[in-house]
N, C-alpha and C positions, 0 to 999 in steps of 0.2 A: 271592234278593234280594242277599246279598252278593256273590255271583258277578256280578251285574249291576252293582252299585256299584264293585266292583274293577275291571271292565273298563272302565267310563267313567272311572275315575280314571285309569287306564293311557294312555286316549285322550287324556285333557286333558294329562297329563302330558308325552305325546310331542309332541303337537301345537299346544298351547296355551303350557304353562308354560314349557317347554323352549325353543322361539324366542323368547318374550318376554323371558325371562333372557339370552339370547345377545345381544338388542337392546344391554345394558348390560354386556355380557362376564361376566356372573355365572354362568357354566358350569364345571364342573369337567373337568380331563382326562379322567377315566374315563367321563363321560356325552357328552362332545364328540367324542372320538375315533373315527373310523369304522375297520373293518377297511382294510387296504392295498389301495389302488384301487378303492375305492367311495366312494360319496358320500353314505352314510346315516349320521349325520342330515345333510341337505343344509337349512342353514338358511335359505338363500334361497327354496328351494322351501315349507318349512314356514312361511315368514314371509308368504307371499303373501296367503292369505285374511285374516290378522289385519292386515296392512297395508290392505285394503280397508275393514275395519271402523274402524280407525284415521282413516282419510281422511273417512269419513262422520261421525265424531264430531266432527273436527277443524271440517268445514263447518257442521255445526250448531252448535257452539259459537260460531264466528266469527258466524253469523247472528243468535244469540241474545244475546251477550254481547260479543265483542271487535270486531268489526266489519274486521277485515282482510279483504284481498280473496281473494277466490274467483270466477274467470269460468270458465263453462263450457268455453268455446272453448279457452283455455289449459289447463285440467286435462285436456280430452280429447287435447290434442296432447302433454302429458306422458305420458299412459299410452300414446299410441300410439307414442310414441318408445321407450318401454321394450319395448313388443310388438315393435317393429322389429329393437330390440337383440338380440332372441331368436331372430332368423333363422340366425346361425352356428351354433347348437346344434342346431338343426332339419337344418340341411345338414352337420353334424358336421364343421365346420370348427375341428377341435380338434388341430391340427399340434403345438402346444406340449404339450399333455397326453400325446398318445400317442408322440411322436418327439423334440422337443427337449429337453423337460424329463428323461426319464428318461436321455438321452445324456449331459446335463451331470451329471447324479446320478451318474452312472457314475463322474466325476473329481471327486467330493466331497473337500473338505479336512478336514472332521469327521465323525465316525462317531457316531449316535446309536442307542440301543435305541428301537426305534420308540414303544412303549407308554410311556416314562418322562418324567417329569413335567420333566424338564431339556429333553428334546426339545420339549415342548408350551409351556412358557414361553420358551425361546429362540426358537421359530418364531413365537409371538405379538408380540415384540418386534422380531423383524426384519423380519416382513412389515410391521409398521405404520412402520419406520423406513424401508423401502424404498418404501412407497406413499407416503411423504411426498415422496421423491425423484422418484418417478415422476409425480406429480401436479403438482410444480413443472415436471417437463420438459413436461407436456402444455400449461402456461401459458407458459413462458418460452423454448420453442422453437417456430418459426412451423409446422413440420411436426406438432408435437404439438398446437397450437392448433386445426388443421385437423381433427384427430380428435376434439378434445374441445368446443370453443365456436365463437365469433363466431356466423356465420350457422348454424353448426353446432352448435349444440346446448345442452348442460347448461347454460350461461349465459345463453341466448336468452329464458330465460322472463322476463317483466316482473312477476311475481307471484312470493311466495315462500312455499309451503305444502309439505304432505308429499308431493303429486304431483310436485314438482318433482325430488325425488330419483329419480323414474323416468325421467327426461328424458336419456336417454343414447344416445351416439354408437352406430351398428353397428359400428364398427371400434374403439372404446375398449377393449374388453375383451382383444381381440389386442394393442393396443398395452400393456396393463397388464402382460399375461403375460410379454411379451417382458422389460419392463423389471424385473420381477420374477425374472427367472432366476437371478439372484445366490443365491437361496434353495437352489436346487439345488446350487450348488458349495459352500455353506456347510453341506449334509449334512440339509436339512430334506426329507424325502419329500414326494412330490407331493401325496399325501392330506392330511398334515398343512398343507402350503401352502394347499390350497383349503379346508380347513378355516376357518383363520383368516383366509383372503381374505375367504371368505362372512361370517364373523362380523363382521369388520371394515367391510364393506359394509352389513350389518344394523344395526350401531351408527350409521352416517351416515344412515339413513332418519329417524329421530325428531328428528334435529338440523335438519331442512327445515321450520321452523315459526315462526312470529312470535308464537304464544300464551305459549310459555315464555320469559321474559325473560332472567333471570340465575339462577345456580344456586350462589351462594356461592363457598366454598372449592373446589368441583367444577371451577370455571374456572380454577383455576392449572394444573391438569394435564392434563385431559381437554377434547376438543373438544366445544363445546356450541351449542345454536341461537345464541347470541348471538355466538360466535366466528364461526360460519359464516355469518351473516348479512353479517358483513363481508365474507367472502369471494365472495358473490355480488352484492355492491354495484358500481355504476359509478361511485360517487364517487369522487374522485383518491385520497384516502385507504385507500379499499378494493381498489385495483389490486394485484394479484401479492400478496397476502396471505393468511394462515391456510389452507394446504395440509392441514394434518393430518387424518389419518383418524380415529383415537382418541386421541392423546396430543396435545395442544398443545404439549409440552414441545418438540417438534422444531422449531416456528416460533419460540419463545422463543430455543432455541440458535442457530440460523442466522439471524435477524436477519429474519424474514418476518412476525413476529407484529403484529397490530395490533387495539387494543381498539374495542369498539362505541362506547364512551364518549370516545374519543380526539378526538372533533370533534363539534361542535353540530350538524352537517348531518343532515338525516334521510336515512337510507340508501334510495337508489332501485336498483331490481333491474335486471337485463338487461345489455345490450352497451353500449359506450361509442358505438357506431353500431348503433342498433335494427335486428333482422332485418326487422319489418314485414311477417310472414307466417305463416301456420298451415301452408303446404304441407310436408308431411314429406321430400320429396326435396331442394328447394331447401334447407331447414334442415340436411338431412344432408351435402349435397355442395357447396353453392355455395363455402363458403370453400376447400375443397380444390382446386377449379377453380381459384381466384384464386391459391393458391400456386403451382400448377403453372404457370400463364400468369406470374407474377411471375419464376420460376426461368427459364423459356423467354427471357424478355425481357432477363434480366440480362447484363451484358456482363463476359465473363471468369469463369473457374472460381472465383474467388475470392466474387464477387458473387453467383453462383449458390448457392454454399454459405452464405452469410449469409443469402439469401432463405429457405433452409431451416431453418438451426439458430439464428438470431438471433431476437429477439422480433418479435410481431406489430406492433409500433410502429416497429420499426427503420427508418431513413432514411440512406441511403448519404451523404448530406450532412452528417449528424451521427454520424460513427462513433463518437464517444466514449460514446454512449448505445446500449450493445447490446439494452436492451429498449426503446428509444425514449426521447425526451425527456420526462419525466413533466411539464413544463410545458404540454405541448400536450394533456393530458388534460382535456376539458373539463367544468366542474362542471354536473351536470344541472341543467335548468330545474326549479324547483319546482312550476311549473304544467303540465308535461309529462303529458299523457294518453296511456297505453298503447294500443299498436295493436289496435284492436277494432273489425272490421265491423258492420254493422248485419244482423243476420240474425235470422229469426223464432224464436219459442220452440220450436215444433214441429220445425224444421230443426236446431235446436241439440241437442234432446233426442234426436231421431232418431240424429243423427252420433255423439254421446256413447254411445248404446246400442250402434251398430254396432261403436265402438272396445271397448267392455266384451265384446262377444260374440265378436270375433275374438280378442282378448286371451284369453278362457277357453279357445277353440277351441285356440289355440297351445299353452297350457300344459298342456291334456290331452294333446295330441300329443307334447309334451316328455317326458312321463313315460312314454310308449311308446318314444321314442327313447334315453332313458336307460335302460331296461331292456334294449334290443336290445343285441346284440353286434356288430352291424354297424357299419363304420367308414366307410362311403361312402353317400351318401344315394340315395334311391330316387325314382321318378316321383312316388310320394304325397308324399313329403317337398317335392319341388320345386313340386308342384301347389299345396300348401298355403301354401307362401311367396309365390308369385305371387297367388293369391287375398288373402293377409293385406297384401301391398305395394298392391295395388289398392283394397282396402277403406280401408286407412289413406289413400291418397292422394285418394280421394273425401271422406273426411271433412275432410281439410285444404283441398279445393278448396271445399267447402260453406261451411267457416269463414271461407274468405278470398274468397268469392263468384267464382271461377274460372271461366270460361269453357268449360274443358274439362271441367266435372263431368259432363256427359250422356255425352261418350264413355269417359271413365272407368268410369262406372255400367254401360254397354252390355259393355264388356270384362270388370269384374266379373261380372255376370250369366252371361256365357258361360263364366266359371271355376267359378262355384260348382256350376253343375248336377252336372259329374263329382264335385265335392267332395262332395255329398249322397250319392251312390253311393259312394265311396270309404272314405268316413268314417262309413257306418251304424253306430249305436250312440250314442257319447257326442257325436256332432258332427251329427246329425240336425237337432235344433232348430236350432243355431247356424247353420248353413249354410242352412236354410231361411228363417230370419228374414232373414239377409244377402241371400239371393237375391231375396226379394220386396222387401226394401227397395230393392236397386238396381234392379230392374223399376221400381217405383213413381217415384222419382228420375228415371231415365231418361225416363220418359214425360212428368214434369212439367218437367224441365227444357229 
């Protein structure tokens, strides 16, 4: 009995209490530092199931007490984008980890004992400081905005809840890792960098909520739901504010801080120009296409560079405003209704279920990938990624009432037949459910 209790306590300690404490950075160097070039503990991986539980609790609380908006189509899109953002891991697009970061680290300016507390604390501060600047770049340079937002992504959700944290660009992780390369030059080992980067991201999960209003003195130093609601707002006073990851002091120091109570306006979420779709590929890549078109049509090398490295709102007729003229930012209509196509409850539930199933499928496969020593993807990886993209496309088409749904479902059906064979074991049920669903909707559409 004692052995059973001890085993249960060890499981809870590793898989529940440790990641939950990491959400608030309440972990010690000893318990959070992996062996060099490993990822255990991986706080992002450990947090996944707990996030699902927390999202369910938030939905129930909103339904019973608070009344903040949760729409199934928006939540499903958020989860779908998070799933899509995992594809580079499956395809082993980790050039920074395996080649670039170690190369830069060889020329480090500071030498640390890997397991020292100084290394741990220094890494925590530097990663958070550089995250602030990386995040600011993603907003204030057009090429960065193409990776982070507008029609593409994290800020395109017109609701604000825990699932919004999952709404990520498929290329943003690569952007962030490039922008955080100075960590290597400053002597932070890649494993220590990844540890603090993952803790930083898990911290940011719980601040995507409207339920928690303010946190008293905590607001002075740390990023909070109140501060991050401003960051996600499209009201003029919210634009280009509160870039912090963990410490809000960087925004206070560098002049990008705005308080939620600095205006009497009710914050409205989303983009200045709403995306108006739940289709995953347009959300991911339309703005990138727009930026490339803008660069191609710009006259002269100077204009082309400004199209890439000035703000999304920059206009050549007003060159004094690098980020765009703030007076041109419209005040949101208080009567504005978020984009929402009329879709049957059955269709919504089915599509949402498909997103959850394929996300589970991907996460299980990622565990296999990360245990593998292979650095190049194989046919199994590629087939799963194609099936995942088609599944997420079909769900977006369903929520957006797209005429392409039937063709997408037929393609998906053809991909998931071999998936059932290739992933026999943990994936059989998931693949079978997706396959039958694809066949059903292909016949009904």
